[in-house]
N, C-alpha and C positions, 0 to 999 in steps of 0.2 A: 397485499402485504409483501409483494415482490418475492414470492417463493422462487428459490433458485432451482428450478427444474432443469432437466437435461437440455431442453431447447434454449433456455436463457443462458445456461452455462456456455453453450456453443456461441451464442450471440456476443457474450461478454468477451470471449477469446478472440472472436473476429474483430470486435471493436478495438481491443487492445493491440492487435497486430496492425490494424489500419492506422492508428495514431502514433505508434512507437517510431520515433525518429523522423516523422514526416515533417518536411519543410513547412514553416509557418505555424507549427504548433509548439509553443514554448513550455507548456505545462498542461497537465490533465487533471480534471476534477471528476471524481466518482460520486454520483448523486442519485438517490433513489426516489426523490420527490419530497413534497412538503410534509408528508405524514410519516413515512417509514423509509428507512434506508434499505433494509432487507431483513425479514423475520426468520430467515433460515431456509433450509432445503424444503422441497415439496414432500412432506411426510407421506401423503397419500400415494404419491408416485413410487416411493421407496418401500412402503410397508410390506409388499408381497414379492419383492425382488429376491431372487435366489442368490446364493453365494457366488456362482460363476458370473451372474449378471452384475452383481455389485463389484466383483473383483475388477471387471473391465470399467464399470462406471466410475469407480473411485480413482482409477488412474487417469481417466479423462477429466474428472473434476479437478484433481490436483494440477493437471497440465493446463487447464483453462485459467486457474488462479495464478499459476506460475507465470503465465503469459502477461497477466496484469502486473505482477511484481517485477517483471523484466522490462516494462515500458521504460525507454531510455530517458525520457524527460521526468522532471519532478512531478509527483502525483499527490493529490490531496483528497482524502475521503471526507465528504460533507454529510455528516450523520444526523438525521432527524429521526425521532421516534425510536423504533427498535433496530438494533444491530445485534442479532442473536444467531448462534450457530454459524452456519455458512455465511450469514451476513457479516458477523464480526470477523470471520476468517477473510472475507473479501476486503473489508476495511483495513485489515492488518497488512494486506498486500501493498497498500499505499505507503508513501514515505511519511505522510503527516495525516492527522485526523482532527477535524474540527467538528464538535458535537454541540447540539442544542442542549440547554440546561435541563430539558425534560427527557433526554435520551436514556434508553436502557440498553446495557451491554451485557453479553454473557455467552457462555458455551454450555447450553442446557442439554446437550446430547445424552449425558449420563442418565437423565430422567427417562429417556426412551430405551435404555438398555444398550446404548452404543457409545462410541467416543467420537470426538471431532475427526473428520476425515479429509478436510480440505486445507490442512496446515495448522490447525489450532494447537495440536500438541507440540508443534515445533516453533511456530512463529510467536506464540504467546509467551513461552518461557524466555525467548530471546528479547522480548520487549519489556517484560515486567519481572523477570526472575523466576526460577523454578518453583519456589515455595508458593508464591502468589498465584502462579499459573495452576499449580495443583489444587489450590483452594477453589479457584473458579471452575476448573474442569471436573474435579471429583465431587464438588458440592453442587454444581449445576445452577447456582443462584445468579440472579441478575444484579448488576451494580449500576449506580447512577453515573452520569457524565462527570460530576465532580469527583466521585470516587475514582473513576477512570483517570482523571487528570492527576490525582494524588499519587497514583502508582505508575504513571508514565505511559498508560495505554492511550490516552487522549492528549493532544498537544494544546488545544484551546477549547474553552467552553463559552458559548455565546447564547443570546436569546434565540429561541427556535426560528423566528422569522428572519434572523440574520445569518443563519448557517450557510446558505449558498453564497450570499454576498461576501461573507468573510472568507470562504474558501476561494472564491474567485479573486478576491483582493490578495490573498496569499499567492495564488498562482501568478498574478500580475507582477509580483516581485521578480519572477524569473523571465519576464518578457525582455527579449533582446539581450539576454545573458549569454555567457559563453557555453553554448549548447554542448560542445564536445567535452569541455571540462566538467560540466554538470553530470553528463553521462558517465564520464570516467570516475568521478567521485562516487556515484552510486554503485558502480561495479566494484570499486575498491572496497567500499564499506560492506556491501552485501556478500561478496566473495570472501573477503577477509574474515567475516564473522564466523565462518564455518571451518576455519583452519587454525593451526597453531600460529603463534606470534611471528616466528621466523618466516613462515610461508606467507603470512599476511603482509609483512613488510616487503617481501619480494613482489607481491602483487601490486602494492602501492608504488614501488620504485618503477616497475614496468609502465604502469598507467601514467605516472608523473613524467617520465622521460618521453613517452610517446607524444605528449602534448606539445613538445618542442618541435614537432613536425607540422604544427597547425598554424594557420594565419592568425587565429585568435590569440595565440600566445604572443606572437610578435606585436599585434595591435595592443594587447593588454599591457605588456611590459614597456613598450615604447611610449604609450600614453601615460603610464605612471611616471616615467622619467621626465617627460616633457610637461605634463599638466597636473600631476598628482593623482591620488587614488580615486577610483569611482567614476572616471570620465571616458573610459574606453568605448569604442563603437565596435561591437562584435558582429561577425558575419556568419558564424556557424561553419567555418572551414578551417 
């Protein structure tokens, strides 16, 4: 069921660090397999942990997932089966989510007497709004992929057998794209979402201007002038 134990958390962080910004990787797909994306944390591992142990483990868990969220390339979560608790929190670290029509999503931690600890109380309201996030987190219920699509938690719903293929097709859209501009756009959106409008506009202006120091900006604009839109050959510099 892809229980997100301490060992898997470390491996996820290591994988994220490995792929982020790496030459030749234009996009990243998070995939748990044909049956389950991730059914949450390893409850058996956590059940008898003390407060001091969990205080450290929680920081490490959030750090691991933040590493995924900070992958510079576009990221797509390919969700099959369950994406519950930490599984949904991991999926929310991606830029986009493709789910099978039989997928189940939720933050059921309240049923264990705890709350989400890997970003659920923060990323979920930013994606679907405070009221809907409270409904899912305080109620602990699961929702379907179609319900997730309706509230903006999921971007696309497909047949279960098509989840990975659809996610890879989405990732392919970014192949040979302007890698530096894509990374800048992600930083501007993510960093701007947590500040006031004036500060966010300043972040955007800085990221925008910095791209004029790149070869891709010259290639993109010159290509537009000479050949029209959508024909630039970007090199990631």
